[in-house]
C-alpha positions in Angstrom: -5.9 109.6 33.7 -3.1 109.0 31.2 -5.2 106.4 29.4 -8.4 108.5 29.4 -6.9 111.6 27.7 -5.9 109.8 24.5 -9.4 108.3 24.2 -10.9 111.7 24.7 -8.5 113.2 22.1 -9.4 110.5 19.6 -13.1 111.1 20.1 -12.6 114.9 19.6 -10.5 114.4 16.5 -13.1 112.0 15.1 -15.9 114.4 15.8 -14.0 117.4 14.2 -13.1 115.3 11.2 -16.7 114.2 10.7 -18.0 117.7 10.9 -15.4 118.9 8.4 -16.4 116.1 6.0 -20.1 117.1 6.3 -19.2 120.7 5.7 -17.1 119.9 2.7 -19.9 117.7 1.3 -22.4 120.5 1.7 -20.1 122.9 0.0 -19.6 120.6 -2.9 -23.4 120.1 -3.3 -24.1 123.8 -3.0 -21.4 124.6 -5.5 -22.8 122.1 -7.9 -26.3 123.4 -7.5 -25.1 127.0 -8.1 -23.1 126.0 -11.1 -26.1 124.2 -12.6 -28.4 127.2 -11.9 -26.0 129.7 -13.4 -25.5 127.5 -16.5 -29.2 127.1 -16.9 -29.8 130.9 -16.8 -27.1 131.5 -19.3 -28.5 129.0 -21.7 -32.0 130.4 -21.3 -30.9 133.9 -22.0 -29.0 132.8 -25.1 -32.2 131.0 -26.3 -34.3 134.1 -25.8 -32.0 136.8 -27.1 -30.7 135.9 -30.5 -30.1 139.3 -32.1 -29.8 143.0 -31.3 -32.7 145.3 -32.0 -31.4 147.2 -35.0 -32.9 150.6 -35.9 -36.0 151.8 -37.7 -35.4 153.8 -40.8 -38.2 155.8 -42.5 -38.3 158.2 -45.5 -38.1 161.9 -44.5 -41.4 163.5 -45.3 -40.6 167.3 -44.9 -38.3 167.5 -48.0 -41.1 166.0 -50.2 -43.7 168.6 -49.2 -44.7 171.5 -51.5 -44.8 175.0 -50.3 -47.0 174.9 -47.1 -49.7 177.6 -46.9 -49.4 179.7 -43.8 -52.9 178.5 -42.7 -51.6 174.9 -42.6 -48.1 175.5 -41.2 -48.9 174.9 -37.5 -50.7 171.7 -38.2 -48.1 170.4 -40.6 -45.2 171.2 -38.2 -47.1 169.5 -35.4 -47.7 166.4 -37.5 -44.1 166.2 -38.7 -43.2 166.2 -35.0 -45.6 163.3 -34.5 -43.8 161.4 -37.2 -40.5 161.8 -35.4 -42.1 160.7 -32.1 -43.5 157.6 -33.9 -40.1 156.6 -35.1 -38.6 157.1 -31.6 -41.3 155.1 -30.0 -40.8 152.3 -32.5 -37.1 152.2 -31.8 -37.8 152.1 -28.1 -40.2 149.2 -28.7 -37.4 147.4 -30.5 -35.2 147.7 -27.5 -37.9 146.7 -25.0 -38.9 143.5 -27.0 -35.5 142.0 -27.8 -35.8 138.3 -27.5 -39.6 138.2 -27.9 -41.6 136.7 -30.7 -40.9 134.7 -33.8 -39.4 135.6 -37.1 -42.3 137.9 -38.0 -42.6 139.7 -34.7 -40.8 142.9 -35.7 -42.9 143.3 -38.9 -46.2 142.4 -37.2 -45.7 144.2 -33.9 -43.5 147.2 -34.8 -43.0 148.0 -38.5 -46.6 147.2 -39.6 -48.2 149.4 -36.9 -45.7 152.1 -37.6 -46.7 152.2 -41.3 -50.3 152.5 -40.4 -49.6 155.4 -38.0 -47.4 157.2 -40.6 -50.0 156.7 -43.3 -52.6 158.4 -41.1 -50.2 161.3 -40.1 -49.0 161.8 -43.7 -52.6 162.0 -44.9 -53.3 164.6 -42.2 -50.5 166.7 -43.6 -51.8 166.3 -47.2 -55.3 167.2 -46.0 -54.1 170.3 -44.1 -52.3 171.6 -47.2 -55.2 170.7 -49.5 -57.6 172.9 -47.7 -56.1 176.1 -49.1 -53.8 174.8 -51.9 -53.4 171.8 -54.2 -53.3 168.6 -52.2 -49.9 167.0 -52.6 -50.0 163.5 -54.3 -47.7 160.5 -53.8 -46.9 161.1 -50.1 -48.5 157.7 -49.2 -45.4 156.0 -50.6 -43.4 157.5 -47.7 -45.3 155.5 -45.0 -43.4 152.2 -45.0 -40.2 151.9 -42.9 -37.5 149.3 -42.8 -35.3 147.8 -40.1 -31.6 148.6 -40.4 -28.7 147.0 -38.5 -29.4 143.6 -36.8 -32.8 142.0 -37.2 -35.3 141.5 -34.4 -34.8 138.7 -32.0 -36.5 135.4 -32.6 -37.2 132.4 -30.5 -39.9 130.2 -29.1 -43.3 130.6 -30.5 -44.3 133.5 -32.6 -45.3 136.1 -30.0 -46.1 138.4 -32.9 -49.4 136.7 -33.1 -50.1 136.8 -29.4 -48.6 140.2 -28.4 -49.2 142.0 -31.6 -52.9 142.4 -32.1 -55.3 140.1 -33.9 -55.4 142.6 -36.8 -52.9 141.8 -39.6 -50.5 144.5 -38.8 -50.4 143.7 -35.1 -50.8 147.3 -34.0 -52.8 146.5 -30.9 -49.9 144.4 -29.7 -47.6 147.3 -29.7 -50.0 149.4 -27.6 -50.8 146.5 -25.4 -47.2 146.2 -24.5 -46.9 149.8 -23.6 -50.3 150.6 -22.0 -51.0 147.3 -20.5 -47.6 147.0 -18.8 -48.0 150.3 -16.9 -51.3 149.2 -15.4 -50.3 145.7 -14.4 -52.3 144.4 -11.5 -55.3 146.7 -12.0 -58.6 145.8 -13.6 -58.3 145.8 -17.4 -60.4 144.3 -20.1 -63.5 143.0 -18.4 -64.9 141.4 -21.6 -68.0 143.5 -21.4 -69.5 145.2 -24.4 -68.7 145.4 -28.1 -67.0 147.8 -30.5 -69.3 150.3 -32.3 -68.0 152.4 -35.2 -69.7 154.9 -37.5 -70.9 153.5 -40.8 -68.8 155.0 -43.6 -70.7 153.9 -46.8 -73.8 156.1 -46.2 -71.6 159.2 -45.8 -69.9 158.7 -49.2 -70.8 160.8 -52.3 -71.5 159.2 -55.6 -68.5 156.9 -56.3 -67.0 157.1 -59.8 -66.9 153.8 -61.7 -63.1 154.0 -61.8 -62.9 154.0 -58.0 -65.7 151.6 -57.2 -63.6 148.4 -56.9 -61.1 150.1 -54.5 -63.8 151.7 -52.5 -65.7 148.5 -52.1 -62.6 146.6 -51.1 -61.7 149.2 -48.5 -65.2 149.2 -47.1 -64.8 145.5 -46.7 -61.5 146.1 -44.9 -63.3 148.4 -42.4 -65.7 145.7 -41.6 -62.8 143.2 -41.0 -61.1 145.7 -38.8 -64.1 145.9 -36.5 -64.5 142.1 -36.4 -60.8 141.7 -35.6 -61.0 144.3 -32.8 -64.1 142.6 -31.3 -62.2 139.3 -31.4 -59.3 141.0 -29.7 -61.7 142.0 -26.9 -62.6 138.4 -26.4 -59.0 137.1 -26.6 -57.7 139.6 -24.0 -60.3 139.4 -21.3 -58.6 140.1 -17.9 -55.5 141.7 -19.4 -54.0 145.1 -18.8 -55.0 148.0 -16.7 -57.9 150.5 -16.9 -56.6 152.0 -20.2 -55.9 148.7 -21.9 -59.0 148.6 -24.2 -58.3 152.2 -25.3 -54.5 151.7 -25.8 -54.5 148.3 -27.2 -57.8 148.1 -29.2 -59.7 151.3 -29.8 -56.7 153.5 -30.4 -55.0 151.2 -33.0 -58.4 150.6 -34.6 -58.9 154.3 -35.0 -55.5 154.6 -36.7 -56.4 151.8 -39.1 -59.8 153.3 -39.9 -58.3 156.7 -40.5 -55.9 155.2 -43.0 -58.6 153.2 -44.7 -61.0 156.1 -44.9 -58.3 158.3 -46.4 -57.7 155.6 -49.0 -61.4 155.8 -49.9 -61.3 159.6 -50.1 -58.1 159.5 -52.2 -59.6 156.9 -54.6 -62.7 159.1 -55.2 -60.7 162.3 -55.4 -58.7 161.0 -58.4 -61.6 161.5 -60.8 -64.1 163.5 -58.7 -64.2 166.0 -55.9 -62.5 164.5 -52.8 -65.1 164.0 -50.0 -64.4 166.1 -46.9 -65.1 165.4 -43.3 -64.8 161.6 -43.5 -61.9 161.6 -40.9 -64.5 162.2 -38.2 -65.8 158.6 -38.8 -62.5 157.0 -37.7 -63.1 156.9 -33.9 -65.0 154.0 -32.4 -66.4 153.4 -28.9 -67.0 150.5 -26.6 -70.7 149.9 -26.0 -71.9 147.9 -23.0 
């Protein structure tokens, strides 16, 4: 018995020691793996997020307005409120997209679309005033905005081309990020149909010679906008939710057309009577 116990104790000690070694080895391996994983995540985050979002700064429109007729006051106040909302939405978009896109992402996907929206809203204000008083001139110059503070984040490939829309200003990309994200997992762009827009040229009055070049150029822009929107339909098949096409393609296209149509009306109105009712031609539909 006295000889058996030491052997038993030796075996027990050996077993416990081996188990402890295995546990220690496992802990070292797990610790190494976790350390590697954490390091990798940190490096990836640094690569994606290179700068803070900054803030959008836009000229204030209200102080630049003339006396607003009582008949236009409600519409003007409502549209001034829309301008404030547009800036707030652009600032939120800056926050939501930190780390996305390339060096031109902020201009293509946020500032450019915001300028188009502001141009359309400012022209609505001028039109409302112009119905019963002299139409204010020079307000279009208040449409562009700038980015203050830190610049937009850069990294990877230029998502401005992919997330921002195919149109040059990238407006559809902004709405795709907002509307498409909410509807993730539901049927979105099925790829069916094509975009149909009212033809503007036949609705124009006689165009003064001094406005002909600008009008023709802008009519060409309208055709390009439709072509780009149709290409956007092709490029985004299967994306977004049930409102994706409206939010990411038709809505932005309407804003762009509204701005272009108002440029045409303004060009004609410099030397002739400004044509009325053209705004109704801005909206487009998706035909099957």
